[in-house]
N, C-alpha and C positions, 0 to 999 in steps of 0.2 A: 524426777526431772533433774538432769545434771546442770549445775549452775556454771556460768563462765568463771574462770579463775579469779578475775578481778573483783567478783562479788563475794567470793567465799569468805574473805576476811571480815565481811560485814554481817555475816549470817547470825552469829551469836547476839550481837548488839541489836540487830533487827528483831530477833525473837523476843528479846527483852522489851523492846519498844512495843511490839504487838501485844504482849501480855500486859504491860503497864497501862496502855491506853485502850485496851479491850477492842483491838481491831479484829476484823473477821478474815484476815488473810490466812488461808490454809496452806501449810507447808506442802510442797510438792506440786502445787497447781501453777498454771501460767500466771494467774493474778498475783500469787506470792512472788514469783520471779520478777514480774513487772514492778511491783511496789518495792521490792528489795533494791532494784536498780535505781528507782527514784530516790529511795532513802539514801543510798550511797552517794548520789549526786548532791543531795541536800546536806550531807555531812561535809562535803567539800565547800558548799556554799556557806555553811555555818562557820567554817574556818576562815573564809574570806571576810564574812561579816564581822567576825571577832577582830580582825586586823583593822578594818575600816570603822569600827565602832568600839574602840578599846575600853571605854568606861562601862560597857555592858558585857554580859556573857551570852554567847550563842551556842546552841547545841540541840539536844533532843527536845523537841516540842511536840504537841499532839499532831502537828501537820507536816512532819518530816516525810510522810508517804504521799504527799501531794505535789504535783508539778506546780510551777509558778502560775500557770494558767488556771489550774483547778483551784488553787488557793485564792486567786483574784476573783474567780466566779462566786466564791462563797462569802465575799465581803458584803457588798450591798449598798454602798453610798453611790448615788447617781453621779456619773462623770460630769464635772462642771467646767464649762467653757467660761471665759471671762465675762461674756454677756450675761450668763446666769448669775455669776457672783455679783456683778454690778446691779442687775435687776433686783436681786434679793436685798442687797444693801440699801438700795434706793427705796424699796417698798417698806422694809422694816427698819427704818432709820433708828439709830440709838436714841433712847428716850432720856438719857442723861450721860454726862461725862463726869467722872469722879475728879474731885479737886486734888490739887497737889497735897493738901493736908490729909485727905482721905487715903490717898495712895501711900503717903508716908506712915499713916497709922496702921496699915496692914502689918500683922505680926511677922516675925522671921519664919515661923513654921505654922502651918495651918492644915487641918484635916477634918472634913465634915463627917468622916466615919466615927471619929471620936465623940462627936456631938449627937450621934444617932440619926443622921439624916440620909444614910445610904443603905439600901437593901443589900442582901447577899448577892454575890456574883451569879449571873445567869448564863445560859448557854443557848446561842442562836442555832446551833447545829449546822447543817448544810444549807439552810435557808439564808438567802442574802438579805437579811432583815436587820442588820446592825443599826440602821437609821432609827428603827423603832425602839431599840434598847437604849440608844443614846437619848432619845426623846423622853421615854418613861423615866430614865434615871434623873434627868434634870427636873421633871415635874414632880417626881417623888420627893426630891430634896426641897423644892419650892413649897410643896404641900405641907411638908414637915415644918417649915418656917412659918407658914401662914396659920396652920391649925394644930401644931404640936403633936402630930401623930404620923408615924411612918407607915405608909400603906403601899404595898407592892401593886403596881399598875399593869394593865393588860397590853402587852406587845401584840397579842393576837388580834385585838380589835383593830389596831393600825394596819396589820398585815391584810386582814379581810375587808376592812371598810373604807380605808383612807386611799383616795385616788386624787388627792389635791396636787396641783401643778404649781411650778414656780411662775414668776411674772411673765416669762417668755412663752409659757404654755407648752414647753418642750420637755422639761425635767419633771415628770409626774411620779408620785409614789405608786409603786407597783408590787407590793407584797414582797415575795422572795426574790424579785428581780430588781430590788433597790428602791431607794427613796431619799428624801431630804428631811432633816429634823425641822427646818423652818416651815416646810409644807405641812408636816405633821402637826406642828403647833397651831397652824391656822385651821387645820381640820378640827382639832380638839376645841379650839375657841369657837368656831362656827357651829359645831355639833352641840357644844355645851357641856360635854363631859367625856371622861375616859373611865371605863369600867375597871374594877379591881382585877388583879390577876386571878384571884380565887374564883371569881364569878365567870371569868372568860380566860381560861388558862391557855398557855402557849402550846402549840402543836408542831410548829416547825414547817408548816406548809399552808398555803392559802386555801380559803374556803368561803362559804356563804357568810355574809355579815350577820352576826347575831348580837349586836350591841344592844344593851338594855339600860336606859338612863336611870332606872330605879336602883341599879347596882353600881352607880358611879362611885369611883374612888377619889377623883380629883377633877377640878375644873380650872381652865386657864383664864386668868384675868387680863394678862398682858404678856407679850414677849418681845424681844429685841435682838438685833444683831449687835454684838459687842465689838468695840474697837479692836483692831489687830495689834494695838500697843499692849505688850504683855504686862506692863505695870497697871494699865487699866483693867486688863483681864484679872489680875490678882485682886484688885479692889472689888471688881464685880463678883468674884468668887466668894470673898469674905462677906460681902454685904447682901448678896442676892441668892447665894446657894450654888450647888454644882452646875457646871457649864457643859452644854452639849457642843461637841466640836467634830470637825472632819479632820482626817489625818491621812498622810501617805503611809500605808501599812507595809511597804516593801520590806522593811527590816524586822517586822514583827513575826514572820513565819518561823524564824529560828531563834527568837529572843527567849532567854530563860530567866535572867535577873540582871540587876544593876541599872545604871542610868544610861539610857540609849541616847547617843548624840553623834549619829553617823556623819562622816565627812561629806558624803554626797547623798542627798535625799530631796528630790524635787518638791517645792512647796506648792506647785501647781497641779499635781497629780493626786488629788484627794480621792480616796476610794474606800474609806472606812469611817464609820461613825462611832465615837467613844465618849467618855464622860470624865471631865476633870473634877476631882473631888478634893484635891489639896495640893500643897507644895512644900518644899523644904530644901535642904542642902545636904550633900553627901561628901564626905572627905574622900580624897583619892591621893595616889602617889605613895611611895614608900615612906616618905617623911610625914605624911598626913597633914601637910601644911596648906594644902589647897582644898577648896570646897567647890563643888559643882552644883549650882542651883537646878532644881528639877520640878516638874509637875508630876503629881500622882494621878494616874489615869486608870479608871475602871473600864475593863473590856467586857465582851459578852461571849467569851469562848470557854467558859467554865473555870472552876478554881484550880484545875491541873495545869493550866497554861500560865506562863510567866511567874510573877511573884503572887501566888494564890489568886490568880485572875487579874492582877494589876500589872502595869508597866510604869516605870519612871522614865520620863523624857526630859532632856535638858531644857531649862527655862531661860528665856531672854534672847534666844537666837532664832526664833521662828522655825524651829526644827520640824522638818517633814510637813510644813504648812499648818501646824496645829493652831496657829493664830488667824488663819484665813477665813474660816467660817465658824464663828463662835456664837452660840445662841444662849441667851439667858431668859428665864421664864419666871413669871410671877403667878402664883396660884391664887384662886379666889378663896375667900374665907367661907367656911361652911355655914 
């Protein structure tokens, strides 16, 4: 199949992309040409993203062969109107506010990975189940704090069994078609347990519920929506463990490394669930005289995306709405 001249320049890079990420696009087919065209378009998008997000690097990621629509379809956080946000906040009111002293006591740098509270990066695949990975990550960390043991928990149980809805009754957990961590926490709390990943492994598609309480890996004692004040979020992270959050993932398709702090990123279009595990500061500029505070965020797209499966997003600016829907959980003691 003869390729249009404007795509020929991208062929070698696309072949490398296909090999690196083990894609199944066979050269010479219509599908190869289609994905090559999308790849070339995303190369241009990555260049634009780099200009508008200058503290981060954008380029080849595992999703350069997906259209924006295909990329959004694989995310999985339920779209939230303000009434949903208000309803969740009212129902799951914050159970504590951290004092000025507690906020000030938070260290300059913090990372739950260094303390053994974070499991390895997982991969949701093409299933829109990010909300379940965000949920398990928070509960895995909380369970480590409560019981001193890091246990990988089952996203598949949430995908198969959890149909909990938000207070409006409209935003319901729907397996690979999206969900909300707050709903999932209520499901786990009411069910009484979440199975281990070993006993109920991830498949990447929905099926019949096979939950078994005898194989429980963790239980929820309490959970709350955290204040959208990022100083409060920082104190909550240090004191209560990793935080489940929603974020606008528009800039994440082409992200490769660095601190993402895009000039334009709507805080109201949350479409992806992820996990804050730490924070710090990174120097930038030629003179290295300035520091940009950031959150360290665990994603569920495998270790080949971003910085070994993680992204740094600037802290203190409400970037991409990361402070709009923050869930903290407390695990029950065994």
